[in-house]
C-alpha positions in Angstrom: -28.1 -147.0 67.0 -29.5 -143.3 67.9 -28.8 -140.3 66.9 -27.2 -138.1 69.3 -26.0 -135.3 67.3 -25.7 -133.5 63.4 -22.5 -131.5 62.7 -21.5 -129.3 59.9 -18.2 -127.9 59.2 -17.4 -124.9 57.2 -14.3 -124.0 55.6 -13.2 -121.8 58.3 -13.2 -124.4 61.0 -16.6 -123.2 62.4 -19.2 -125.9 63.7 -22.9 -126.0 63.6 -24.5 -128.6 65.9 -28.0 -130.0 66.1 -28.2 -132.4 69.3 -30.9 -134.8 69.7 -32.0 -137.0 72.9 -32.0 -140.8 72.4 -35.0 -142.6 73.3 -37.6 -139.7 73.0 -39.5 -137.9 70.3 -37.5 -134.9 68.7 -39.1 -132.4 66.8 -37.2 -129.8 64.4 -39.8 -127.4 63.6 -39.7 -124.3 61.6 -40.5 -122.4 58.1 -40.1 -123.1 54.6 -36.3 -123.3 53.2 -34.8 -123.3 56.5 -32.6 -126.3 56.1 -35.2 -129.0 57.8 -35.2 -131.4 54.7 -31.6 -131.2 54.6 -31.3 -133.0 57.9 -32.6 -136.2 56.8 -30.3 -136.1 53.2 -27.1 -135.7 55.9 -28.0 -138.6 58.2 -28.3 -140.8 55.1 -25.1 -139.4 53.7 -22.9 -139.8 56.9 -24.4 -143.3 57.3 -22.8 -144.9 54.1 -24.7 -143.4 51.2 -22.6 -142.3 48.1 -24.7 -139.5 47.0 -25.3 -136.2 48.8 -28.8 -135.5 47.6 -29.9 -132.4 49.3 -30.6 -129.4 46.9 -28.0 -127.2 45.8 -27.5 -123.9 47.6 -26.2 -122.5 50.7 -25.7 -125.8 52.4 -23.8 -127.4 49.6 -21.9 -124.0 49.0 -20.7 -123.2 52.3 -20.3 -127.0 53.8 -16.9 -129.0 53.7 -17.7 -131.7 56.0 -21.1 -133.4 57.2 -21.0 -135.7 60.0 -22.8 -137.5 63.1 -22.6 -139.0 66.2 -24.6 -141.7 67.1 -25.2 -144.1 70.0 -24.3 -147.9 70.0 -25.1 -150.9 72.1 -21.8 -150.5 73.7 -19.9 -146.8 73.0 -20.8 -144.1 70.2 -19.3 -143.5 66.9 -18.4 -140.4 65.2 -18.7 -140.2 61.3 -17.7 -137.8 58.9 -18.0 -137.5 55.5 -16.2 -134.7 53.2 -18.2 -132.9 50.7 -17.9 -134.1 47.2 -15.2 -132.0 45.3 -17.0 -129.7 42.8 -18.1 -131.1 39.7 -18.3 -134.4 41.1 -21.8 -136.0 42.1 -20.3 -138.7 44.7 -18.0 -139.9 47.1 -16.8 -142.9 48.8 -14.5 -141.1 51.5 -15.1 -141.4 55.4 -14.0 -140.9 58.7 -14.9 -143.2 61.2 -13.8 -142.6 65.5 -15.4 -145.0 68.1 -15.1 -144.6 71.6 -17.3 -143.1 74.7 -18.5 -139.9 75.3 -17.5 -138.6 72.0 -17.6 -134.8 71.4 -17.5 -133.3 68.0 -14.0 -133.5 66.3 -11.9 -130.4 65.6 -11.9 -129.5 61.9 -8.1 -129.5 62.0 -8.2 -133.1 63.0 -11.0 -134.3 60.3 -9.3 -136.7 57.9 -10.8 -139.4 55.9 -9.9 -143.0 57.3 -11.8 -145.3 55.9 -14.8 -145.4 53.2 -18.0 -146.2 53.2 -18.2 -149.6 52.9 -16.2 -150.0 56.0 -18.4 -147.5 57.9 -21.2 -149.4 56.9 -19.5 -152.8 58.2 -18.4 -151.4 61.3 -21.4 -150.2 62.6 -23.3 -153.0 61.4 -21.2 -155.3 63.2 -21.9 -153.5 66.5 -25.6 -153.0 65.9 -25.6 -157.0 65.6 -26.0 -157.5 61.5 -24.6 -161.1 61.5 -23.4 -162.8 58.2 -26.2 -163.4 55.9 -27.2 -163.7 52.6 -29.8 -163.8 50.3 -29.9 -166.1 47.4 -31.2 -164.7 44.3 -34.2 -167.0 42.7 -33.1 -169.7 40.5 -32.7 -168.3 36.8 -32.6 -164.5 37.8 -30.2 -162.5 36.4 -29.4 -160.7 39.9 -26.7 -161.8 42.5 -27.4 -162.7 46.0 -26.8 -159.9 48.5 -25.6 -159.3 52.0 -27.8 -157.2 54.0 -25.8 -154.1 55.8 -26.5 -151.4 57.5 -27.7 -149.6 54.3 -30.3 -151.8 53.8 -31.5 -151.3 57.5 -31.5 -147.3 57.0 -34.1 -148.0 54.4 -36.4 -149.0 57.2 -35.4 -145.8 59.3 -35.7 -142.6 57.2 -39.1 -141.1 55.2 -38.4 -138.0 52.9 -40.4 -135.5 52.1 -41.5 -136.9 48.8 -41.8 -140.4 50.2 -43.8 -139.9 53.1 -47.5 -138.8 51.2 -46.4 -140.8 48.4 -49.4 -143.4 47.8 -47.1 -145.6 45.6 -44.0 -146.0 47.4 -43.9 -147.3 51.1 -40.1 -147.4 51.7 -37.2 -144.7 51.4 -35.5 -144.9 48.0 -38.2 -147.6 46.8 -38.1 -146.0 43.6 -34.9 -146.5 43.0 -33.2 -149.1 40.7 -32.5 -152.0 42.6 -33.8 -150.8 46.0 -37.4 -152.1 46.1 -35.4 -155.9 45.2 -32.9 -155.4 48.0 -36.2 -154.6 50.6 -38.0 -157.4 49.6 -34.9 -159.5 49.9 -33.3 -158.1 53.4 -36.7 -157.4 55.4 -37.1 -161.0 55.9 -33.6 -161.2 57.7 -34.0 -158.0 59.6 -37.6 -159.2 60.6 -36.2 -162.8 62.2 -37.3 -164.8 59.6 -34.3 -166.3 58.3 -32.4 -167.5 61.5 -29.1 -167.0 61.5 -27.6 -170.6 60.9 -30.3 -170.8 58.2 -28.6 -167.5 56.5 -25.2 -169.4 57.0 -26.8 -172.3 55.3 -27.7 -169.9 52.4 -24.2 -168.5 52.3 -23.1 -171.9 52.2 -25.4 -172.8 49.3 -24.2 -169.8 47.3 -21.1 -170.4 47.3 -21.7 -174.6 46.4 -23.9 -173.4 43.4 -21.0 -170.9 42.5 -18.5 -174.1 42.3 -21.1 -176.3 40.7 -21.6 -173.7 37.7 -17.5 -173.3 37.7 -17.4 -176.9 37.6 -19.9 -177.3 35.0 -18.2 -174.4 33.0 -15.2 -176.1 33.1 -16.3 -179.8 31.8 -18.1 -178.0 29.0 -14.8 -176.0 27.9 -13.1 -179.5 28.0 -15.7 -181.6 25.9 -15.5 -178.5 23.9 -11.7 -179.2 23.5 -11.5 -182.2 23.5 -14.2 -182.5 20.6 -11.7 -180.4 18.4 -9.1 -182.3 19.7 -10.3 -185.4 17.9 -11.9 -183.7 14.8 -7.8 -181.9 14.4 -6.3 -185.2 15.1 -8.6 -187.2 12.3 -8.2 -184.3 9.9 -4.4 -184.7 10.3 -4.4 -188.7 9.9 -6.4 -188.5 6.7 -4.0 -185.8 5.2 -1.0 -188.2 6.1 -2.9 -191.0 4.5 -3.6 -188.8 1.2 0.0 -187.8 1.2 1.3 -191.5 1.5 2.6 -190.8 5.2 0.1 -193.6 6.8 -1.2 -196.6 5.4 -4.7 -196.0 3.9 -5.9 -198.8 6.9 -5.0 -196.6 9.8 -7.7 -196.4 12.3 -8.0 -196.9 16.2 -9.0 -194.5 19.0 -7.6 -191.3 19.6 -4.3 -192.3 21.3 -3.7 -194.8 18.6 -4.0 -192.0 15.9 -2.1 -189.8 17.9 0.6 -192.4 18.3 0.3 -192.6 14.4 1.0 -188.9 14.2 4.0 -188.7 16.5 5.6 -191.7 13.7 5.0 -189.6 11.1 6.8 -186.4 12.7 10.0 -188.6 13.6 10.3 -191.1 10.6 11.5 -190.4 7.2 9.0 -190.4 4.5 8.1 -193.5 2.2 8.3 -193.2 -1.5 6.1 -190.2 -2.2 2.8 -190.8 -4.2 2.6 -189.5 -7.8 0.1 -186.7 -9.0 -2.2 -189.2 -10.3 -2.2 -191.2 -7.2 -2.5 -187.7 -5.3 -5.4 -186.8 -7.2 -7.1 -190.1 -6.6 -6.7 -190.1 -3.1 -8.1 -186.6 -2.9 -10.8 -187.3 -5.1 -11.5 -190.3 -2.5 -11.6 -188.0 0.4 -14.0 -186.1 -1.4 -15.9 -188.9 -2.1 -15.9 -190.2 1.5 -17.1 -186.7 2.8 -20.0 -186.5 0.3 -21.2 -189.9 1.4 -20.6 -189.1 5.1 -22.8 -185.9 4.3 -25.5 -188.2 2.7 -25.7 -190.8 5.6 -25.8 -187.5 8.0 -28.7 -186.4 6.2 -30.2 -189.7 6.3 -30.2 -190.2 10.0 -31.1 -186.5 10.6 -34.4 -187.6 8.6 -34.6 -190.4 10.8 -34.9 -188.6 13.9 -37.2 -186.1 12.3 -39.4 -188.9 11.5 -38.9 -190.8 14.9 -39.6 -187.8 17.1 -42.9 -187.2 14.8 -43.9 -190.7 15.2 -43.2 -190.4 19.0 -45.3 -187.3 19.4 -48.3 -188.7 17.6 -47.6 -191.5 20.0 -48.1 -189.4 22.9 -51.3 -188.1 21.4 -52.5 -191.5 20.9 -52.0 -192.5 24.2 -53.1 -189.2 25.7 -56.3 -190.1 24.0 -56.4 -193.4 24.9 -56.3 -192.3 28.5 -59.1 -190.0 28.2 -61.5 -192.5 26.3 -60.8 -195.2 29.2 -61.6 -192.5 31.9 -64.9 -191.6 30.0 -65.3 -195.5 29.7 -65.1 -196.0 33.5 -68.6 -194.6 34.2 -69.9 -197.5 33.0 -69.2 -199.3 36.5 -71.9 -197.3 37.5 -74.5 -199.2 35.4 -74.1 -202.4 36.6 -74.3 -205.9 34.7 -77.8 -206.5 34.9 -79.2 -204.8 31.5 -82.6 -206.7 30.8 -83.8 -204.2 28.2 -81.0 -202.8 25.8 -83.5 -200.9 23.9 -84.2 -198.8 26.8 -81.9 -195.5 28.3 -80.3 -196.8 31.5 -80.3 -193.4 32.8 -84.2 -192.2 32.3 -85.8 -195.7 30.7 -86.7 -193.9 27.4 -87.2 -196.2 24.5 -83.8 -195.6 21.9 -84.6 -196.5 18.2 -81.0 -197.2 17.8 -79.6 -199.6 20.6 -76.6 -198.6 22.5 -73.8 -200.6 23.3 -74.4 -203.1 25.8 -72.4 -202.7 29.0 -70.6 -205.4 28.1 -69.2 -204.4 25.0 -68.4 -201.0 26.3 -66.3 -202.9 29.2 -64.8 -205.1 26.4 -63.5 -201.9 24.6 -62.1 -200.3 27.9 -60.1 -203.7 28.1 -58.9 -203.4 24.9 -58.1 -200.0 24.9 -56.0 -200.4 28.4 -54.0 -203.3 26.9 -53.1 -200.8 23.9 -51.8 -198.2 26.7 -49.8 -201.1 28.2 -48.3 -201.9 25.3 -47.2 -198.1 24.8 -45.8 -198.4 28.2 -43.5 -201.5 27.6 -42.4 -200.2 24.2 -41.3 -196.7 25.9 -38.2 -197.9 26.9 -37.4 -199.4 23.5 -38.0 -196.0 21.9 -36.2 -194.0 24.2 -33.0 -196.5 23.4 -33.6 -196.3 20.1 -33.6 -192.6 20.4 -30.4 -192.5 21.9 -28.9 -194.6 19.3 -30.2 -192.2 16.5 -28.8 -189.5 18.2 -25.2 -191.4 19.0 -25.1 -192.6 15.0 -25.6 -188.9 14.3 -22.8 -187.3 16.5 -20.3 -189.8 15.2 -21.0 -189.0 12.0 -20.5 -185.6 12.6 -17.2 -185.7 13.9 -16.1 -187.9 11.3 -17.9 -185.6 8.6 -15.8 -182.9 10.5 -12.2 -184.9 10.9 -12.5 -185.4 6.7 -13.4 -181.7 6.5 -10.0 -180.6 8.1 -8.1 -182.9 5.9 -9.8 -181.1 2.7 -9.3 -178.1 3.9 -5.9 -178.8 5.3 -4.4 -180.0 2.0 -6.0 -176.9 0.5 -4.5 -174.4 2.6 -0.9 -176.4 2.4 -1.0 -176.3 -1.1 -1.7 -172.6 -0.9 0.3 -171.8 2.0 3.3 -173.5 0.0 3.0 -171.4 -3.2 5.5 -172.8 -5.6 6.3 -176.3 -4.1 4.5 -178.7 -6.5 6.6 -182.0 -5.7 5.2 -184.4 -3.1 8.0 -185.0 -1.2 7.9 -181.6 -0.5 4.7 -181.5 0.4 5.4 -184.4 2.9 7.8 -182.5 4.3 5.7 -179.4 4.7 2.8 -181.4 6.1 5.1 -183.0 8.5 6.3 -179.5 9.8 2.9 -178.9 10.3 2.4 -182.2 12.5 5.4 -181.3 14.7 4.0 -177.7 15.3 0.4 -179.5 16.4 2.1 -182.3 18.9 4.0 -179.5 20.5 1.0 -177.7 21.5 -1.3 -180.4 22.2 -0.1 -183.5 24.4 -1.8 -187.0 23.9 -4.8 -187.3 26.4 -7.1 -190.2 27.4 -10.5 -189.6 29.4 -8.9 -189.4 32.6 -8.8 -185.7 32.6 -12.7 -185.5 31.5 -13.5 -188.2 34.0 -12.4 -186.3 37.1 -13.9 -183.0 35.8 -17.4 -185.2 35.4 -16.3 -186.6 39.3 -15.8 -182.5 40.1 -19.5 -181.6 38.7 -21.0 -184.9 40.6 -19.4 -183.7 43.8 -20.5 -180.3 43.2 -24.1 -181.4 42.3 -24.3 -183.8 45.7 -23.1 -180.7 47.4 -25.8 -178.3 46.5 -28.7 -180.7 46.8 -27.3 -181.9 50.5 -27.9 -178.0 51.8 -31.2 -177.6 49.2 -32.4 -180.4 51.4 -31.7 -178.7 54.8 -33.3 -175.5 53.7 -37.2 -175.0 53.7 -38.6 -172.2 51.6 -42.1 -172.9 53.0 -41.2 -172.7 56.8 -39.1 -169.2 55.7 -42.6 -167.8 53.8 -44.7 -169.1 56.9 -42.1 -167.4 59.3 -42.7 -164.2 57.1 -46.0 -164.2 57.3 -46.2 -164.8 60.5 -44.3 -162.0 61.9 -45.8 -159.6 59.2 -49.2 -160.8 61.1 -47.5 -159.1 64.1 -46.9 -156.0 62.4 -50.3 -156.0 60.9 -52.0 -156.1 64.3 -50.4 -152.7 65.3 -51.2 -151.2 62.1 -54.9 -152.0 62.2 -54.9 -151.0 65.9 -53.2 -147.5 64.9 -55.0 -146.7 61.8 -58.0 -146.5 64.0 -56.4 -144.4 65.8 -55.6 -142.0 63.1 -59.3 -142.8 62.0 -57.9 -143.2 58.6 -60.2 -144.4 55.7 -60.6 -148.3 54.7 -58.7 -149.3 58.2 -59.8 -153.1 58.7 -57.1 -155.4 58.4 -53.9 -153.3 57.2 -51.2 -155.2 56.6 -47.9 -154.8 54.6 -47.7 -156.7 51.3 -44.0 -157.7 50.9 -44.3 -158.7 47.1 -45.6 -155.2 46.2 -44.1 -153.4 48.6 -47.2 -151.4 49.7 -49.9 -151.1 52.7 -53.2 -153.2 51.8 -56.4 -153.1 53.5 -59.6 -154.8 53.3 -63.0 -153.3 52.4 -66.3 -154.6 51.6 -65.3 -155.2 47.9 -62.0 -157.0 48.6 -58.5 -156.0 49.3 -57.3 -152.0 48.6 -53.7 -151.2 48.0 -52.6 -148.0 49.4 -52.0 -146.4 45.5 -56.3 -146.8 45.7 -56.5 -145.1 48.6 -57.7 -141.3 48.5 -56.1 -138.0 49.8 -52.6 -137.1 51.4 -53.7 -137.5 54.9 -54.3 -141.2 54.6 -50.9 -141.7 52.8 -48.8 -140.1 55.1 -51.0 -141.6 58.1 -50.7 -145.1 56.7 -46.7 -144.6 56.2 -46.1 -143.5 59.8 -48.0 -146.3 61.3 -46.2 -149.2 58.9 -42.7 -147.9 60.0 -43.9 -147.4 63.4 -45.0 -150.8 63.5 -42.2 -152.2 61.8 -39.8 -150.7 64.6 -41.9 -152.2 67.3 -41.2 -155.2 66.1 -37.6 -154.6 65.4 -37.2 -153.5 69.3 -39.3 -156.2 70.8 -37.3 -159.1 69.1 -34.2 -157.1 69.6 -33.6 -157.3 65.7 -30.3 -155.4 64.1 -31.9 -152.0 62.8 -31.5 -148.8 64.0 -33.6 -147.7 66.6 -34.8 -144.3 65.2 -37.0 -143.4 62.6 -36.5 -140.0 60.9 -39.6 -138.3 59.1 -39.2 -135.4 57.4 -42.7 -132.8 56.5 -44.7 -135.6 58.1 -48.1 -133.4 58.2 -47.2 -131.0 55.0 -50.7 -132.0 53.9 -52.2 -130.1 56.8 -50.3 -126.7 56.0 -51.3 -125.4 52.8 -50.8 -121.1 53.5 -47.5 -119.7 54.2 -49.5 -118.2 57.3 -50.0 -121.8 58.8 -46.3 -122.9 58.3 -45.1 -119.8 59.9 -47.3 -120.0 63.3 -46.9 -123.7 63.2 -50.5 -124.6 63.8 -53.1 -125.3 61.0 -56.1 -122.7 60.8 -58.9 -125.7 60.3 -60.2 -127.2 63.6 -60.3 -130.9 62.1 -56.6 -130.2 60.8 -55.1 -129.4 64.1 -56.6 -132.3 65.8 -55.6 -134.7 62.7 -51.9 -133.1 63.3 -52.5 -133.7 67.0 -53.0 -137.2 66.8 -50.4 -138.1 64.6 -47.9 -136.3 67.2 -49.6 -137.8 70.1 -49.1 -141.4 68.5 -45.4 -140.5 68.0 -45.0 -139.5 71.7 -46.8 -142.3 72.9 -44.8 -145.0 70.8 -41.6 -143.6 71.9 -42.8 -143.5 75.5 -43.8 -147.3 75.2 -40.5 -148.0 73.7 -38.5 -146.1 75.5 -35.3 -145.9 76.1 -34.6 -148.2 73.0 -36.8 -146.1 70.1 -36.1 -142.6 69.1 -38.5 -140.7 67.0 -37.0 -137.2 65.1 -39.8 -135.3 63.3 -38.5 -132.3 60.8 -42.1 -130.5 60.1 -43.9 -126.8 59.9 -46.4 -128.0 62.8 -45.2 -126.2 66.1 -48.6 -127.1 68.9 -48.7 -125.4 71.5 -49.1 -128.4 74.3 -46.3 -128.6 76.6 -45.7 -132.2 75.8 -44.9 -131.1 72.3 -43.0 -128.2 73.0 -41.0 -130.6 75.4 -40.1 -132.8 72.5 -38.7 -129.5 69.9 -35.0 -130.0 70.1 -34.7 -126.6 67.4 -37.4 -124.4 66.2 -36.4 -122.2 62.8 -38.4 -119.1 62.9 -37.4 -115.5 63.3 -34.3 -116.1 61.1 -33.0 -119.2 62.7 -31.8 -121.5 60.4 -29.3 -124.6 59.8 -27.1 -122.8 58.2 -25.7 -119.8 60.8 -26.5 -116.3 59.3 -22.6 -115.5 59.9 -22.1 -118.7 57.4 -24.6 -116.9 54.9 -22.6 -113.7 55.2 -19.8 -115.5 53.3 -21.7 -115.7 50.1 -22.4 -112.2 50.0 
């Protein structure tokens, strides 16, 4: 993709057209406040950016539609965007027309037929952006994202505040989320992630989503299952207390569910008397108290067990360290004729050291202790599991008794004036029927199916992960960035930049790094705007040279705003377009000669557009000028400006 024209429309339907030459260096030169910087904002907006970022003024006041015509691998595209309505900061509306030899569409025929999402998708597909997705790192709060034309444009534009920025290397890098998007998508645009790998990553992303969904369903089902168990046992305990079930009623959930169904449909037996009800309720309270005591005791046992296990682990580490130290005795051998002499230096010892045999025997004993601990480890784990299982069982039983006591109290409060036990039975039976109408009896079949689903999803994730190789991807990225670094280092020497040894892009920090005698130095530690501009230029030229040589799906144009701003400090120099200093003139010429030569080398595949103060007298420079906005010439025609007066 290359830029053929920028078109502005005013409310009267008039057009302002700036045309560009594909496969060449294009220069828009002029003094300040003529609209040069607005060109980059217009291109960014027309190619999918939601917000129009140019300064408020004549352009935003007079332009009703912004449009560009771009050359595609097969054909051309006309993309137009209506100006955001007054008071709005952004718009998603767009117009897209595809064809061959397109001309600016008349104002009366402009109409929105797309949004920026579909524009980016269709243009991206036409320049070769395949289906791809970068999967966010495990545990990251970010979602995975698919590289699109919007991400590719981050490598094609350098605004006035970006090209001389020592802290930011790429377009919009300082905006929220953009730096992460660059890190995630640059490997794809470099070709470090093959298409099949990209598709595998998409499948992995979907498989992980399905696994998380299945795990969430299983967790919810287990919580519901546990609540149903507690509610059923609570209702059974209430029924026993009210004399609706025998006191020896027990069994699994299915048996208890069936018992409650009998309570709901069978006429109640002789109701219990007041005294017996009080006794039964007291027994329920006593049972609850006993369960709490037992649960507390088991909890204390678990805490003690964990403490002992931690102590055992520390002891095992200490024993292993001591054994490691004693291994050095093997260096002494077994022939010790003089135990009163140091085995190392031969000095006389007042207190004899242990003999080698004694030390070796101590090591053997320690190894035996360590082995006994290893043998006991499975038994300790089994014991810990039994304690935890007992605690879970007691906790669930306690919740059932709590539910029964609370249910009885709630019944008495809800029943109000009901004091006869036969009426309490009827009231309770109504609650049971209502509960049974909401909850169906269930066994472990549904849970088993969910467990199976989680297992299957987990195996699918593991299978895809086994076919992906993160180490290989990192090596591929490094290899490609090394190729880019070779060009950067070569061109840094040509521009006479400081610290130009082994220049490279640091993908993690999104900056440029060079080697010095004191170690690697990032761009923000290299002084002067001349160096910052030069390093920005060579990094983007080198990336585009790689993109083109490997046929990567990135628009084949680089648009630069004010690349020589550091060399035009005065209005006089900006007016003339030639720096006053010989050194500055030579530096500006080196920059443009590099742009010219790269565009020529990569022609017709590379287009460079520079909007700048520079207006060098050399013939090759003047041949590259597509607009010279001086002597009253501006982006917005004078006839349009008269409408504001």
